[in-house]
FITOR-523181 format. One record per residue (C-alpha): residue in three letters; chain; x, y, z. Coordinates in Angstrom, 3 decimals. Example, Ala and Ser with C-alpha at 12.3 -4.5 7.8 and 13.67 -1.06 7.14 Angstrom:
<atoms>
type:mol:x:y:z
ala:A:12.300:-4.500:7.800;
ser:A:13.670:-1.060:7.140;
</atoms>
This chain:
<atoms>
type:mol:x:y:z
met:A:-1.880:-10.968:12.246;
asn:A:-5.476:-9.952:13.114;
glu:A:-5.357:-6.577:14.732;
lys:A:-8.309:-4.871:16.359;
arg:A:-9.531:-1.725:14.655;
gly:A:-9.138:1.472:16.450;
met:A:-11.850:4.050:17.034;
leu:A:-10.688:6.403:14.242;
glu:A:-10.425:3.416:11.830;
ile:A:-14.028:2.459:12.629;
met:A:-15.212:6.047:12.252;
ala:A:-13.490:6.314:8.975;
glu:A:-14.956:3.024:7.722;
val:A:-18.477:4.167:8.636;
leu:A:-17.939:7.410:6.783;
arg:A:-16.463:5.570:3.707;
ile:A:-19.567:3.396:3.280;
leu:A:-21.888:6.422:3.670;
asn:A:-19.878:8.119:0.920;
asp:A:-21.641:5.891:-1.584;
arg:A:-25.221:6.533:-0.443;
pro:A:-27.365:7.018:2.676;
leu:A:-27.859:3.859:4.686;
thr:A:-29.897:2.459:7.582;
lys:A:-28.320:1.481:10.913;
thr:A:-28.728:-2.141:10.009;
asn:A:-26.917:-1.652:6.668;
ile:A:-24.104:0.271:8.388;
gly:A:-23.760:-2.396:11.123;
asn:A:-23.679:-5.294:8.608;
arg:A:-21.128:-3.574:6.318;
thr:A:-18.785:-2.568:9.172;
asn:A:-19.078:-5.802:11.188;
leu:A:-20.352:-3.922:14.261;
asp:A:-23.049:-5.199:16.570;
thr:A:-26.166:-3.083:17.397;
arg:A:-24.542:-1.367:20.405;
gly:A:-21.341:-0.569:18.543;
thr:A:-23.353:0.758:15.514;
asn:A:-25.474:2.992:17.734;
arg:A:-22.451:4.178:19.716;
tyr:A:-20.491:5.120:16.632;
leu:A:-23.526:6.747:14.843;
asn:A:-24.370:8.735:17.941;
tyr:A:-20.710:9.968:18.313;
leu:A:-20.440:10.749:14.520;
thr:A:-23.705:12.712:14.615;
glu:A:-22.496:14.628:17.719;
leu:A:-19.407:15.648:15.810;
asn:A:-21.565:16.612:12.726;
leu:A:-19.765:14.088:10.589;
val:A:-23.002:12.291:9.738;
thr:A:-26.599:13.383:9.842;
leu:A:-29.985:11.945:9.178;
tyr:A:-30.992:11.736:5.540;
pro:A:-33.770:14.238:4.752;
asp:A:-37.218:12.578:5.000;
asp:A:-39.141:12.402:1.810;
gly:A:-42.387:13.216:3.582;
leu:A:-43.383:9.638:4.441;
asn:A:-43.806:8.928:8.131;
ala:A:-44.323:5.075:8.055;
his:A:-40.839:3.726:9.169;
gln:A:-41.500:0.514:7.349;
leu:A:-41.776:2.395:4.036;
asn:A:-39.108:5.052:4.897;
pro:A:-36.617:3.769:7.447;
val:A:-34.199:6.285:9.021;
arg:A:-31.042:6.524:7.050;
phe:A:-27.766:8.311:7.703;
met:A:-25.618:10.284:5.295;
ile:A:-22.184:11.798:5.422;
thr:A:-21.849:15.584:5.879;
lys:A:-19.267:17.846:4.193;
lys:A:-17.347:17.795:7.454;
gly:A:-17.371:14.051:7.389;
glu:A:-15.958:14.117:3.889;
asn:A:-13.158:16.467:5.040;
phe:A:-12.472:14.116:7.984;
leu:A:-11.914:11.264:5.599;
val:A:-9.493:13.270:3.443;
glu:A:-7.482:14.243:6.485;
phe:A:-7.659:10.748:8.008;
asp:A:-6.315:9.288:4.703;
lys:A:-3.452:11.815:4.748;
leu:A:-2.538:10.911:8.277;
met:A:-2.630:7.221:7.470;
glu:A:-0.423:7.769:4.393;
phe:A:2.021:9.800:6.467;
ala:A:2.148:6.994:9.093;
arg:A:2.752:4.441:6.449;
ile:A:5.597:6.453:4.865;
asp:A:7.190:7.195:8.329;
gln:A:6.936:3.435:9.203;
glu:A:8.623:2.417:5.902;
ser:A:11.533:4.786:6.436;
thr:A:12.422:3.342:9.892;
</atoms>
C-alpha cells in the first residue's frame, strides 16, 4: 500500500538528511521528493521552529560559488530523537493490538 507521508514524517525526513551535512534547497527537494513549493514551505516552517538554520556563510557573496545551504540545529536533532521514540511507541502499541 502506498500511503501519503504526513507533515511530521516529512519534517523528520528533511531533518534526517540534514543530519549528514548542510544542503541546498534543491538537494533537499530532490532527496525528499518534494516540489519547489513543498520544499520552501517545509524549510520556512522548520526555520520558524528553529529546527533548521542557514549554514554560516564562509564570506563569499556570489551565490553561484556559495549557494545558500541549510543545516539542522540542536533543537532539530532533539526533535528527531523524540519523533523516533514516538514512532517506536506507536509501532509497539500497534503490534500489541
